Structure formats: structure tokens, C-alpha cells
C-alpha positions, -999 to 999 in steps of 0.1 A, spaced: 294 506 -757 282 512 -721 275 485 -692 252 500 -664 265 536 -674 304 524 -677 322 522 -711 334 489 -722 365 503 -732 374 516 -698 379 474 -685 345 471 -667 357 440 -648 395 462 -640 376 476 -612 382 458 -580 363 457 -549 381 448 -515 360 431 -486 373 419 -457 357 382 -447 352 393 -412 324 409 -402 308 411 -438 305 376 -451 315 358 -416 300 372 -387 325 377 -360 308 361 -333 301 322 -338 317 318 -371 287 311 -400 282 331 -427 265 363 -427 235 360 -453 232 396 -461 269 400 -463 266 369 -489 237 386 -508 263 419 -509 290 399 -519 272 380 -550 260 412 -558 293 431 -565 305 403 -584 284 408 -612 304 441 -616 340 444 -606 365 421 -596 362 413 -556 397 404 -534 390 395 -499 406 401 -472 409 382 -436 432 386 -404 429 349 -403 464 334 -412 458 301 -418 450 297 -457 441 260 -461 412 266 -433 401 301 -445 398 286 -485 376 256 -469 353 278 -451 347 300 -484 339 266 -505 322 251 -478 298 282 -475 299 283 -514 317 319 -518 335 313 -550 341 340 -579 364 360 -557 400 370 -575 422 368 -549 426 370 -507 450 389 -487 458 376 -452 463 390 -421 500 381 -423 511 398 -457 512 428 -433 543 432 -421 547 469 -426 544 483 -388 540 524 -395 512 520 -415 478 509 -403 459 474 -417 441 490 -448 473 511 -458 491 476 -459 465 460 -483 455 486 -502 498 492 -508 499 455 -514 469 455 -539 484 481 -556 518 464 -558 500 435 -572 482 459 -605 451 459 -588 428 489 -596 411 493 -565 378 513 -569 356 506 -535 362 493 -504 335 472 -477 341 477 -444 324 474 -414 335 495 -389 340 531 -387 374 535 -380 386 511 -409 361 534 -430 382 565 -417 415 541 -422 406 536 -462 392 573 -464 427 584 -453 445 563 -485 419 582 -506 399 556 -516 361 550 -515 352 531 -489 311 516 -481 306 512 -451 281 479 -442 276 476 -407 253 450 -388 237 448 -350 260 420 -332 229 415 -310 189 406 -320 174 427 -297 180 464 -285 174 448 -250 196 424 -250 229 448 -259 250 453 -226 239 485 -216 200 487 -223 180 493 -194 157 464 -205 186 441 -201 183 415 -177 169 415 -146 189 418 -110 192 387 -91 164 399 -62 137 406 -87 137 373 -100 136 358 -65 110 383 -57 85 371 -88 91 334 -80 81 339 -45 50 354 -56 43 327 -82 50 302 -51 26 317 -32 1 325 -54 3 288 -62 -1 277 -28 -33 302 -27 -50 288 -59 -76 265 -55 -73 249 -89 -44 233 -80 -60 212 -51 -86 201 -74 -57 187 -98 -46 164 -73 -78 145 -65 
């Protein structure tokens, strides 16, 4: 019997997906739930055992946030304070810990290209999930369409003031 091309006797649900909370489930700025990351998570828990990772060291705060946002069904959480081997990268540490605990890691979701490289260096497949930090391209710090300089704003205000002074409709409104 097979389930979407995976033989049941191979252990469909023994395949483990690792997903970070920061940058995927939770927005890095503001700390709100990321709706797209949440839907991605909900899709993955139908086919994988999911282990969450976080840089957070306050275990209670993490679990409370997950419960508040309705994130259920994960198998385990690895916290930032578990990474004690300073000779390994963050992801080398996390994957070593997971394998030591008996998890068969099939895929790691990451939210940065450097993280993807670290995961790939451990011979583990990586899925790069990225989302823009700024809602509009012109809000980017280096954008040419960014905020106007102060002198330009002052000129616009002065132009508007002088136009109002010359506008006869403004006089009619006072009467």
C-alpha cells in the first residue's frame, strides 16, 4: 500500500521535517504569527513528523506562544540553549541532537541562504523559505524611491502654502 508514492512499510510518518519558529512560523520583526509560514506548517504536518527549533531559551514562553497561535501537532522543540558544541554550526548542532534522539531527518526548512548552506553541508535536504521584510520595495533601506530628503519636503510644504495663499476659493470659505 502506498500513500502519495511513499510505501507505508517505509514509515510514512517516521520522516521528520525540521522547521524554525523564527522567520517561518513567527515574523522576525514584531513577533506575530506569519500566516504563510503557518499554512506551510499545517501542510507539512500531514506528511511529516515536525520538530520545531528556536533560538529562544525560555521554554515556557515558546510553548505559550505556540498554543496562543494555534500551532499544534509538532513532535518536539529544540531550544537555542541546547547548542553547546562551539565547534559546530547551529544547524550541525541541531541535526546532531536530533539524530542522537533517533529522528530520521528528511528535510529542514530554513529562512536564510547561509542556513541552507549549513544544512546542505550536513548532507541533509534543505527547503529555503524566504519572505520580504518590507511590504513595498520602496521601503527598503537602499531604495531610490525611498523617503524624500528634508529639503524636498520643506519645498513641497512651502509650495502648498503659497498656492493656498493665492487660491481665491480659500477666501470664499471664510465668508
